[in-house]
C-alpha positions as CSV (number, residue, x, y, z in Angstrom):
1,M,0.1,0.1,0.0
2,T,1.7,3.3,-0.6
3,T,1.0,6.4,1.3
4,R,-1.2,7.8,-0.6
5,Q,-3.5,4.9,-0.6
6,R,-3.3,4.8,2.8
7,F,-3.9,8.4,3.5
8,E,-7.0,8.0,0.7
9,H,-8.7,4.7,2.8
10,I,-8.2,6.2,6.1
11,L,-9.8,9.2,4.7
12,A,-12.9,7.3,3.4
13,W,-13.4,5.5,6.8
14,F,-13.2,8.1,8.8
15,E,-16.1,10.2,6.4
16,V,-17.8,8.0,6.8
17,N,-17.6,6.6,10.8
18,M,-17.2,10.1,11.9
19,P,-19.1,12.6,9.6
20,V,-19.1,15.0,12.6
21,A,-15.9,16.0,14.2
22,E,-15.6,19.0,15.6
23,S,-13.5,20.7,18.7
24,E,-14.4,19.5,22.6
25,L,-13.4,22.9,23.8
26,N,-16.5,25.2,24.5
27,F,-16.5,28.5,23.0
28,Y,-19.0,31.2,21.4
29,N,-16.6,33.5,19.8
30,P,-13.0,33.7,18.4
31,F,-11.9,35.4,21.3
32,Q,-13.4,32.3,23.6
33,C,-11.6,30.4,20.8
34,L,-8.3,31.6,21.7
35,V,-8.7,31.7,25.3
36,A,-9.8,28.1,25.1
37,V,-7.1,27.0,22.7
38,M,-4.1,28.5,25.0
39,L,-5.6,27.1,28.5
40,S,-5.5,23.3,26.8
41,A,-1.6,23.6,26.1
42,Q,-0.9,20.3,27.9
43,C,-4.5,20.0,29.9
44,T,-7.9,18.1,29.0
45,D,-10.4,20.0,27.6
46,K,-12.7,19.0,29.8
47,R,-10.5,20.7,32.6
48,V,-10.7,23.8,30.2
49,N,-14.4,23.5,30.4
50,M,-14.8,23.3,33.6
51,V,-13.3,26.4,34.3
52,T,-13.9,29.3,31.0
53,P,-17.9,29.5,31.5
54,A,-16.6,31.4,35.0
55,L,-13.2,33.4,32.9
56,F,-15.5,34.5,30.2
57,E,-18.1,36.1,32.3
58,A,-15.7,38.0,34.5
59,Y,-13.8,38.6,30.6
60,P,-16.1,38.3,28.1
61,T,-13.7,40.6,25.7
62,P,-10.4,41.3,24.9
63,E,-10.9,44.9,26.7
64,T,-11.8,43.2,29.6
65,L,-9.0,40.8,30.3
66,A,-6.7,43.6,29.1
67,K,-7.5,45.6,32.5
68,A,-7.2,42.8,34.5
69,T,-4.3,41.5,36.4
70,S,-2.4,37.9,36.1
71,D,-3.1,37.3,39.6
72,E,-7.1,37.8,39.2
73,V,-7.1,35.9,36.4
74,F,-5.3,33.3,37.9
75,E,-8.1,32.8,40.6
76,Y,-10.3,31.3,37.7
77,I,-7.6,29.4,36.1
78,Q,-5.9,28.0,38.8
79,S,-6.9,24.3,38.4
80,V,-5.6,24.2,34.9
81,S,-1.7,23.0,34.2
82,Y,0.7,26.0,34.7
83,P,-2.2,28.3,35.5
84,R,0.4,31.3,36.8
85,S,2.3,31.4,33.1
86,K,-1.5,31.1,31.3
87,A,-2.4,33.8,33.1
88,T,0.2,36.4,32.2
89,H,-0.1,34.9,28.8
90,L,-3.5,35.8,28.7
91,V,-3.7,39.0,30.2
92,E,-0.5,39.7,27.6
93,M,-2.3,38.5,24.6
94,A,-5.3,40.7,25.4
95,K,-3.4,43.7,25.5
96,R,-1.6,43.0,22.2
97,L,-5.0,42.8,20.7
98,V,-6.9,45.5,22.3
99,E,-3.5,47.4,21.1
100,V,-2.5,46.5,18.0
101,Y,-5.9,44.7,16.5
102,D,-8.8,46.5,17.8
103,G,-9.7,43.9,19.9
104,M,-10.3,41.4,16.9
105,V,-8.7,37.9,16.8
106,P,-6.3,37.9,13.7
107,D,-7.2,35.4,11.1
108,N,-3.7,34.3,9.8
109,I,-1.1,32.0,11.6
110,E,1.8,34.8,11.1
111,D,-0.3,37.5,13.2
112,L,-1.5,35.1,15.8
113,Q,2.5,34.3,16.7
114,T,2.4,37.7,17.6
115,L,0.2,37.3,20.4
116,Q,1.6,36.6,23.9
117,G,1.9,32.5,24.4
118,V,0.7,31.6,21.4
119,G,2.5,29.4,19.1
120,R,2.5,27.6,15.8
121,K,-0.1,24.5,17.1
122,T,-2.3,27.3,19.0
123,A,-2.5,29.5,15.6
124,N,-3.0,26.5,13.6
125,V,-6.0,25.6,15.6
126,V,-7.9,28.7,16.1
127,C,-7.4,29.0,12.3
128,A,-9.1,25.7,11.1
129,V,-11.7,25.8,14.3
130,I,-12.8,29.5,13.7
131,W,-12.0,30.5,10.2
132,N,-12.1,27.1,8.5
133,Q,-9.0,27.9,7.1
134,P,-6.7,24.4,5.7
135,T,-4.1,24.4,8.5
136,M,-2.9,21.4,10.2
137,A,-2.3,21.9,14.3
138,V,-0.4,18.8,15.7
139,D,-0.4,17.9,19.0
140,T,0.9,14.8,21.0
141,H,-2.2,12.6,20.0
142,I,-2.0,13.6,16.0
143,F,1.5,13.2,16.0
144,R,1.4,9.7,17.6
145,V,-1.5,8.2,15.9
146,S,0.3,9.6,12.4
147,E,3.2,7.6,13.1
148,R,1.1,4.3,14.3
149,L,-1.1,4.5,11.0
150,G,1.6,5.1,8.9
151,L,0.8,8.4,7.4
152,T,4.1,9.7,8.6
153,T,7.6,7.6,8.9
154,H,9.8,8.7,11.3
155,S,8.9,12.2,12.0
156,K,11.1,14.3,13.7
157,N,8.9,16.9,15.1
158,P,5.7,18.4,14.7
159,L,6.3,20.5,11.8
160,Q,7.6,17.8,9.7
161,T,4.4,16.0,10.5
162,E,2.1,18.6,9.6
163,K,4.1,19.4,6.4
164,T,3.2,15.4,5.6
165,L,-0.4,15.9,6.6
166,V,-1.0,18.7,4.5
167,K,0.2,17.1,1.8
168,Y,-1.4,14.4,1.2
169,I,-5.0,15.5,2.6
170,P,-7.2,17.6,0.3
171,E,-7.2,21.2,1.3
172,S,-11.0,21.1,1.7
173,I,-11.1,18.9,4.8
174,I,-8.3,19.7,6.4
175,P,-9.7,21.7,9.4
176,K,-12.1,17.9,9.8
177,A,-9.6,15.9,9.3
178,H,-7.7,17.4,12.4
179,H,-10.4,16.2,14.3
180,W,-10.2,13.1,12.9
181,L,-6.9,12.3,13.9
182,L,-6.9,14.3,17.5
183,L,-10.4,12.7,18.7
184,H,-9.2,8.8,17.4
185,G,-5.8,9.0,19.6
186,R,-8.1,10.8,22.6
187,Y,-10.3,7.6,22.5
188,I,-9.2,4.8,20.7
189,C,-5.4,5.1,19.4
190,Q,-3.8,6.1,23.0
191,A,-0.8,6.2,24.2
192,R,-0.4,3.8,26.6
193,K,-2.9,1.0,25.6
194,P,-4.3,1.4,22.0
195,H,-7.7,0.0,21.6
196,C,-6.6,-2.2,18.1
197,E,-9.1,-4.8,18.9
198,T,-12.0,-2.3,18.4
199,C,-10.3,0.2,15.6
200,G,-11.8,0.2,12.4
201,L,-8.6,1.6,10.9
202,Q,-7.2,-1.9,11.6
203,P,-6.9,-2.6,7.5
204,Y,-4.9,0.2,6.6
205,C,-2.8,1.0,10.1
206,R,1.2,0.2,9.8
207,H,1.7,-0.4,13.7
208,F,-1.4,-2.8,13.5
209,A,0.2,-4.8,10.8
210,Q,3.5,-4.9,12.4
211,K,1.7,-6.4,15.9
212,S,-0.4,-9.0,13.9
213,S,2.8,-10.3,12.3
214,M,5.1,-10.7,15.4
215,P,5.5,-14.3,16.5
């Protein structure tokens, strides 16, 4: 099976078996999306969704968040990972949004990455989720799943994985494909114990083929 054939089979399977694939973070506008994605770094979406309702009520706009102190923001997000640094990043991000972008979340990766605490992965997520752009954010789930399935081969870093994925996945479905791979890694192809026995991607999976061929 060629790499292109593997991509075609896997994407077709997802299209049939996971027709609806979207972020599990709760938000209602681009600003809230950006905040939630920043908070989700090395933290579960479930935990983020527990703290954002009160946070969004206290700071519904970039302008209100920009006026807050990091200590004040910390009180709302202290149960997420790295709350001190994230509180600082959120306030500084909001200040730049107000001062440079008139309170509007940028719609491109380059400008998003000028915001405090926003790296390429976060920028890719926001562009895909909010603006439906063909950007592929590679987190630990996607990095792992891509290698196991055989979509990538010995990728050295997330950027290399990203470049391979966007090369073979049609632009029109890249935002959805991001969620396909992420959710598959979160619930099926888990790091410590992948649920190969219940996975519908067995026929196309390099990891399963290698495991099955072992004596």
